N, C-alpha and C positions, 0 to 999 in steps of 0.2 A: 452275768455280771458283764456289760455291756465296756469294749475295750477297740476304740479308731486310733490306729493311727494315721496321723498326720507328718506331713512333707515335704516337704520345696524340691522339685527336682537340680542339683548340681548343674554349672557349666560344661563340664566333664560328658554327662548323661545327655547332651542336643545330639537330635535325631537317635538315638538309640533306640527299638522296640520296648515296648513295655515288656515283653515276657523275658527279654532277655534280662532287663535291669529285676524283676521278681525272682528269676534264678540264679545269676550272675551276683548281683550288686549288693541282693537282700537275702539270699540261700533260702529261699520258700521252697520245700518240699512241694512235688511232683501232685501230692493227695493235698495240704493243702493249699497249693495252689484252683484244684480243680472244687474244692469247697468256695473258696472265695470266688468262683467263676458264677457259681449254681443261686449265691443267693444275688438277690435287688443291691442290697448299698454294700455287696463284695469289695470293689476293688472300685471307687469314682477316681475318677479325672478335673483334675474344674469343676465338683463341685456334679457331674454328670456319669453316668454309667459308662465304665470302655471296657474293649475288649483288649485280650492283650496283645494286638498288631498294630493298636493305638502307636506312631511318634510321638518318644519325650522331646518335650521344647523344656530350653533353664528355665528355669522361676515357676514351674507349675507345679498341681497343690495338688499333693497323688495322699488317697485313701483307702485305709484296708481295713476292712472291719475282722479285728482279728479272734474279736469272742465276742456273741450277739449277746442282748442283754435277756433273751429264755434261753442260755445255756446253761445247763444244768448236769447232778451225779443223778437220776433218776430211783436209780437202784443203792441209792446212802443217806437211811435214815438222820435226820436230824437229831444230836445226841446231844445234851444239855451239860459243857464245859467251860471252862477257860484253854484258852490257847493263851500261851507263852510266848507272843513277838517281841523275838528281837529287831526283825528289822519288815518293815512292809513299803509299799509303792505298787505303780497301776500295773504290774507287772509281774512283781515277786513276790513271793513271800516267806521269811525263817524263820523257822522255829525251832526254841527249844528245846527237844519235847524230853516229858518224862519216864524214866522207864517203868518198866511193867503194863506199858500200854501202846497194841498193837497199831501199823500205823494204819492198815488195811482190816475192813471188816474180811473176818473168817468166821469157820465153824468155833463155837463157845464167845465167839467177840463180834457178833454184827450188830453190835449198838454200841459201842463205847470204845471206839479205835480210833483213834487220831482226824483220820476222814468224819464221818461224824461228828466231830467237835466242828471241826473247820467247815462244814456247810452248817453248823445247829449256829456257829458264830457271824457267818454272813447273814442266814438267815434274818438272824434279830435287826439288821439292818436293812431287810426288807430287800435282799436279792440273791438271786440263784448264783451256784457255784460249783463248777464243778474241778474236783481234786485231784492233782496230777502232781507229785512227789517227784524229782527229777531227784537224788537220792536218797536211799532207804536204811532205814536202822531197825536192828532184831526187835522186837519186845524187848528185853530185857538192856536194849540199849539205851542211855542216855544220851541227851547231846544237843546238837543243829545238821538243822533238816531245810533242804531249798524246797519249795513251792510253789511251780508254775502258773499263771493267772489264766492264760492263755495259749496255745495250741501250740506256735510259732514262738513262744520262747521255752515251752519244753522242750520240742526240737535242735533247737539250739543248743541248750543249756548239756540235754541229755547228749549231743557230739561233739562236746569240749568235757563229757565229763571224766573222762581218763584222761585229757590235756591241758586246760586254762583253766578245771575247778579245782580246787586243790581240798586235802582231806585231813585233816589230823584229827589224831582221837588222841585219850591219855588210859592209862592201862595198868588192874596189877594182878604183875602173873605171880604164877608160884616156884619159886628157887628163884637162885642168881645163876647171872647170865655171866658167860665166859670172857665175853668181847663186851663193848662198853656199846657200838654201834656195830649193826650188818644190815643184809640186804639177805631176806629172805626168800627165792625166789625156786617155787616148787606150784608146781599145774596140781589142781584140783577139780576132781570128778563128787559125781553122785557116788555116795557107799552103795554095793550094790544088798538091794533087799530094801532100803531105807526110803521114802519117799522124802527126811529132814536132814539126814544125818548125812558130809560131805567127809572129803578125805585126801590126802599128798594122792597120787596116782599118774603115775607118768599118761596114760590115757588121757588127762583132764588137759581144760585149760589153762592155758599159761597162766598165773597168778605172784607180781611180788611185789612183799612189804618191808619198806626199811623202822629201823626200832633204831630207837637211844634210850638208854640206864640214865633215868631222871636219878634217882634213888634204891638206895636200897635198907630196908628194915629187918631186922629179923629174917626169914624164912622168902621175902617178898620182895617186889621188884615194879618198883612203877617207874613208866613205862612212856615214851614219847614216843608212835608209829603213823608211817606216811602213808596211804594206800597207791600205789602207780598201776593197779588195777581193781573192779569192785566186784568181784564174785562171790557167791552167798558164803557167811560163816568164812572170810576169810583167815580178817584177824584171830579169830579162836582157835581155826581150822588148823592154820602156819604156828602160834606157838602154843599147841598143845601137839605138835608133829615135831617140837623142838626140845620138846621134855617140861615144858612152860605153860602150864594150860592155864585161863586165865581163874582168878578164883572167884567160886562159887557157879562155871560154865558146868551144869548138870547134863550135860552133851560130852564135854568133851575133856572130861575131867572130872572135879565132885561136888556136888551139889552141899554149900553147910551153913543151913541160915541162921547160925548162930553167929558167926561175921559177919554178913550180908546172905542175902535176900532174892540177890540176881548176879545174871553176868558182870564181874568188876571191868567193863569196859563204857567209856563215854564221849563223846565226839567232840570236842573240845574246842578247835578249831576249823572255819570253812569261809575262804574266798575265790571270788568266779567272777565276770567281766557281765553287766550287765547286757542283756542283748540287744537291745534297744539303745539306750544311751549310749553305749561303750563307756562306762565309767567302773572302775576296779571298784569289789567291791569284797572288807574282810571282814569278820564277826569272830568274837570269840565267847566261849561258857565256861566260868569257872567250874572243879569238880564241885555237883552232886552232894547231899547231907553226906550220904549213906555211905559213897565212898571216902569221906574227908572221912569217917570215923573209922572206917576196917582200915585207914590208912594209920591213922594214930596208936590203932589200938593192935599195931604190925609191929609188935618188937617180943624176943622171945617170953618173956615172964608172964604176960600177959596173952600170950598165943600160946602158952606150953599145957593147955589144959582141953586144944583142943588138935583137929587130927583136918591135912590141908590134902 
């Protein structure tokens, strides 16, 4: 999927070396700059191939080949399916991921991941596509995630993951909280002897989760959560550590398919700055049907027959 970024050099960049403009003003990484230098149409100045030693003048037209038309994800096979696209432009894709679908191909899911479906979606348009997720969701988690359409936007969004990219989740947890709001500040590490499981550990990476109680019903609590860091399974580990595992969490709580057949966690809000246009973008995705059903069932009478 080809993406050419065209821009006019502003007056304040008069006399600046192209290398400095690319690295300092546009924040291109050394790896991306090296790739552009190797491509015949990677860096054009006023329609001609330019070296990074070129001197810029106000009004010059700079073109950067952020993505080649033949760029693709060769190891991801197209798989038929529909994407729930919340927003799309030349650089960015915001998806509402269904629960139970993994983001990447993995053992047992080589052909039914979100990546497979995305590649299929663009193949139907006659376009190649490189799948570059910015924020990743567990297979059982539903909701909003960003996918960058070129390496530059991916780099810039990853760099802003814990500063300019705001993520908010809704979750249904077991039990009632002593405080209506709080911050869980507890480092997370891989659990010994496990590839998948994480745990709170003094030797782990710093992790902070902000929570707010929205409502209580029976023995369950509806929470709004905001991540300050993005560790693997962070919300799930932190809430389980507090003694309030998420409903349906087979790994950190108890699985109960009579209530819900996945972890009751939904990425409900996402806001970010579009890396190229600078436009502030904000999106919301309502609770999916299975979590709505669960919440409506969370009263003492209807849950009397269940143990969580």
